[in-house]
N, C-alpha and C positions, 0 to 999 in steps of 0.2 A: 829726447833731444829737443832743445829749445828751438821752436819754429822760426823765431826772429833771427837767431844766429845763422841758421841754415839759409834763410832767405837772403841775408846780407852776403853770404858767400856766393850764392847763385846769381844775385843781381849785380854783384860787384860794387856794392855800396848801399847806403841807407836811403830809405824813402824820405825825401826832403821837400818835394814841391807839389803844389796843386797843379791841375791842368792849365789854369790861367797863367801860373808862373812859368810853366814849361813853354807855353806859346810865346810869352813875353821874352824869355831868355833866348829862345831859338829864333826869334824874329819872324814867327809864322802866325797867321791868323788863327784865332781860337777854333773857328768852325772847321777849318781845314785840318788842324791838328787832331780834333776830335774825330773827323771822318777817317783819317789814317789809322787812328787808334782802334776804331771799330772794325775797319777793314782787316787789320791784323788779327782779329778774332778775340779781342779783349772787351770785357764788359765796360759799358759807359759808367763813369764815376761822376759824382757831384763836384761842383766848383770848390767845395770846402775840403774835400778829402786829400790828405797828403799821401800820395801813393807813388810818386815818380822820383827817379834818381837822376844823377848827373848823366848817366848813360842814356836815359830817355831824352834828355835835352839834346845831346849830341846826335842821337838817331834822327830826331825831327829836323835838326839843322842840316844833317847830311842829305836827307831826302829832299829838302828844299834846294840844296845846292845842285843835286842831280838834275832837277827840273830846270833850274836857272841856267845850267850849262848846256842845255839842249839834248843831253843824253837820253832823257826820259820825257816823252810827251806828256803834257799836263792831263789830257783826257784819259791817258792810260794809268795815271798815278794810282787811283784807287784799285783798279783791276790787278795791277802788278803787286801792290801791297797785299791784297786779299790772297792772291796765289801764294805769295811768300809765307803769309801767316798760316795758311792751311797746311802746306808741306812741312813747315818747321814745327807746327803744333803736333802733328803725328810723330815726328822724330822725337820731340821732347817727351811725349807720353810713353813711347817705347823705352827711352833711356831711363826715365824715372822708374818704370816697372822693373827694368833690369837692375837698377840700383837697390830698389826695395827688396827684391828677391835675394840679392847678395847680402844685404844686411840681416834679413830675417832668417837666413840659413846659416849665419855665423854667430854662435853664441857669444863669442868674445866682443863682437861689435854691439850686440844687443845689451851687454852689460856696461858698456863704456861709451857715453855720448861723445866724449872728446875724440875718440878714435874715429867715430863716424864723421865728425866735422873735418878731421884731417884727411880722411879718405875722399870726401866730397871736394875739398879744397885742392887735392892733388889730381882728381879725375877730371874736373871741369876744364882746366887748361889743356889736358891731354886730348879730350874730346874735341875742343876747339881746333887744335892743330890737325887732327885727323880729318875733321869736316872741311877745313880749309884746303887740305891737300886733295881730298876727293873732289871738291867743288872745282878746283883749278884743273884737275885732270879732265873732268867732264867739259869744262870750258874749252880746253884745248881740242878735245875730240869734236865737239859741235862746231867750233870755229873752223877746224880743218875741213869738215864736210861742207860747211856753208861757202868757204872760199873756192872750192873746186866744183861747186854745183853749177850746172848750166841753166838753172831756172832763174828767171828774172826776180822772182819773189821767193826767198828761202823759206818763208812761212807757209807757202802753198806749193808743195813739191809732189812729183810723181813717185809714189812709194807703194809698198804693200802693207796693208793693215790686217792683223790676224788676232783672233780670239782662240784661246784654248781653255776649256772649262771641264771641271769634274762632273761625271755623270752620276745622278742620284744623290747629289750633295744634301738636299733637303731631307731625304729619308735617312741619310747617314747621320745627320745631326740629332735625329730623334732616337737612335738606337745605340749610340756610343757616348761615353763620358767626355767631359771637357778636356781632360789630359790627353786622351787618345786623339780627339779631334785636333787639338793643338799640334800634336806630333805629325799628323797627316798633313795639315796645312803648312807646317814648317818644311816638311820634305818636299811638298809641291812647290813652294816659293823658292827654296834653295835650288831645286832642279831647274825651274823656269829661269831663274837669274843666271845660272851657269850656262844653260843651253843658248839662251838669247845672246849673251855676251860672246860666247864661242863663235857664233855665226854672224857677228857684226850687226845685230839688231839692237833695238832699244825698248825696254819695258816702259810703257806709258803709265800703267797702273795695275796694281793687283787688287781685285775686288773679291776678297774671300776665296771662293772656289774658282775664280777665273782670272786669267792674265790677258791683258791687251798689249800687243807689241807692234812695232813697225820695223820694216827693213827696207833698205834701198834696193836690194837685188832680189828678183824673184827666186833665184836658187837659194839664197840665204834664208828667205822666208820659208821655202819648202823644207829646207833642212831643219829649221827650228820646229815646225809643226810635226814633221816625221819623227825627229829624235825625241821630242817630248812624248809623243804617242807611244813610241816603241819602248822607251825607258819606264814609263808608268805601267805599261802592260806587263813588263818583266818584273815589276815589284808587287809581290802578293799582298803587301800591306797597303797599297794605294788603290783608290778607285780608278776605273777606266776614265780616259778623257776623250773629248771630241774637239774638232777644230774647224774653223771657217776662215777663209782668207779672200781678200779682194785687192785688186791693183788699180791705181789711178791717182788723180790729184787729191791730196789730203791737206786740209788746213790745219796747221799747227799753231796753237795759241796758248801761251802761258803754261807750257808743259803738257797740255792735253791735245787731242786730235779730234777733228770734226769733219763732217761731210758725208756725202752719199756712199763713198767707198767704205767708210767705217760702219755705216748702218748696214750695208750689204754684207760685210763680213760677219756682223752680229746675227743677221737673219740666216746666213748659211750655217753658222754654228748651231742655231736653234733646231735645225732640221737634220743635222748630222747624227748618224748612229754612233753608239759607243765604239771607240777605237778607230773611227774613220775621220777623213779630212775632206771637206768640200771647198772648192774654189770657184770663183766666178769665171766668165768667159774670157775676160781680158788676161787674167793670170794663167788660165789653161792654155791660151795661145802662146804666152811667153814660155811656158814650161814644156810645151809639146816638142820643141826643138832642142831641149836640154837633155843631155845624156843622163841615164840613170833613173828616169821617172816615167810613170805611166799615168796618163790623164784620160779618163773615160767619162762620157756624158751620162747623166742620170735623168730620170723622168722629171719634167717641170713640176714645180710645187707652188702653191699659193701661200704666201706669208704676208704679214702686215706690211703694206706699202708696195708689194710686188704681186701682181695677179698671176704672172707666169714666170717664176724665177727658175732659170735653167742652171742647175749646179753641175759641177764636174768633180768626180772622185779622184783624188790624188793618192798614188801609191809609189812604192819603189819600183823601178823598172825591172 
């Protein structure tokens, strides 16, 4: 297939402008335009290279209008752009891999470049519509939570942070093939996504063999960790998991979470045994009065940043 024709389909037009021309047409300073381009994760290009389309001009102009309107603070401009670029880059990589697999496994497509072009031209608008729908649904969900929150700053809220990770993942990667490893990771990610959503939590990120999630309610967090542990234990093809959770003020920034509560949850996970869940004192106190759970203190442990960390084991009551 002609790479230039495919590129025109994906970019929605031809490359027509240099970066100086984009900045001039958008009415934005060249240094600022270049900074945004780098923040999005794209390589810097020389002043003479013709690599930009009309869509690039419009994107730079729109970003400038967002700042001029006061919706986006100028100091946050690069950080927001960087977060957007990182998330969409991963999404694009997965989608291209999916498309490539579809093409290479279909002999008819392999023999006919025109059919590949038609397929891509039809799929891209469909993907845009699905992504727009999912984005709007998440906007509505987060906006709803922010509006009913009693916290003065919705970016720093009292929540539960939890990690669930596979036990022995490094050893596992050394003794099984890529296909089997991919299947195990797919099952784990699918299960984590389903369970976290069922119990009103939010996945912050998946890091290979580990999922980081947050939940507003201690009971929801407990159900997420317990259900994930129980269902992976019941699957003979999946490694055991372990979990660590902590409750308190969590700083949310550009889709990620930070603070001592997140660090504490990570440390608790690191000392949990396979198939067990450890929680901090704050969360143990919250769950002690909830029906259906057993919270028992464990021996203090020394971990990085905590000389005497007092964990509590969480089980079904």
